[in-house]
C-alpha positions in Angstrom: -3.3 6.7 -26.9 0.0 8.7 -27.0 2.8 8.5 -24.5 2.0 12.0 -23.3 -1.7 11.2 -22.8 -0.8 8.0 -20.9 1.4 10.1 -18.6 -1.3 12.7 -18.1 -3.8 10.0 -17.2 -1.3 8.4 -14.8 -0.9 11.7 -13.0 -4.7 12.0 -12.7 -4.9 8.5 -11.4 -2.1 9.1 -8.8 -3.9 12.3 -7.7 -7.2 10.4 -7.3 -5.5 7.6 -5.4 -4.0 10.1 -2.9 -7.5 11.2 -1.8 -9.1 9.3 1.0 -12.6 9.5 -0.3 -12.3 6.5 -2.7 -13.8 3.2 -1.9 -11.6 0.1 -2.0 -13.3 -1.0 -5.3 -12.7 2.5 -6.9 -9.1 2.5 -5.8 -8.5 -1.0 -7.2 -10.1 0.0 -10.5 -7.9 3.1 -10.8 -4.9 1.1 -9.8 -5.6 -1.5 -12.5 -6.1 1.3 -15.1 -2.8 2.9 -13.9 -0.9 -0.4 -14.5 -2.4 -0.6 -18.0 -1.4 3.0 -18.8 2.1 2.4 -17.4 2.6 -0.6 -19.6 1.3 1.3 -22.6 3.6 4.2 -21.9 6.6 1.9 -21.4 5.9 0.2 -24.7 5.7 3.6 -26.5 9.0 4.6 -24.9 10.7 1.4 -26.0 9.4 2.0 -29.5 10.8 5.5 -29.5 14.2 4.3 -28.2 14.3 1.9 -31.1 13.6 4.6 -33.6 16.3 6.8 -32.1 18.8 4.0 -32.4 17.9 3.6 -36.1 18.3 7.3 -36.7 21.7 7.3 -35.0 22.7 4.4 -37.3 21.7 6.3 -40.4 23.4 9.5 -39.4 26.7 8.0 -38.5 26.7 5.2 -41.0 27.9 2.8 -38.4 25.8 1.2 -35.7 27.3 0.3 -32.4 25.3 -1.2 -29.5 26.2 0.4 -26.2 24.8 -0.3 -22.7 23.1 2.9 -21.7 21.8 1.5 -18.4 22.7 4.2 -15.8 21.4 2.2 -12.8 24.9 0.8 -12.3 
């Protein structure tokens, strides 16, 4: 499943979990699916970040590792 499809499904799951009509079992099942989709989306994002780093290396001819963590 693609990153975009995982995000779309996560939005659907979040919307479903916001409704009060789910049983506890249904909510837990959706929550578990959501965690799996989140992990898959995170893995796809990490892979894409790696590809971008390689492209930057090829374009500039020099590769420099920088901390891009904006959380400070």
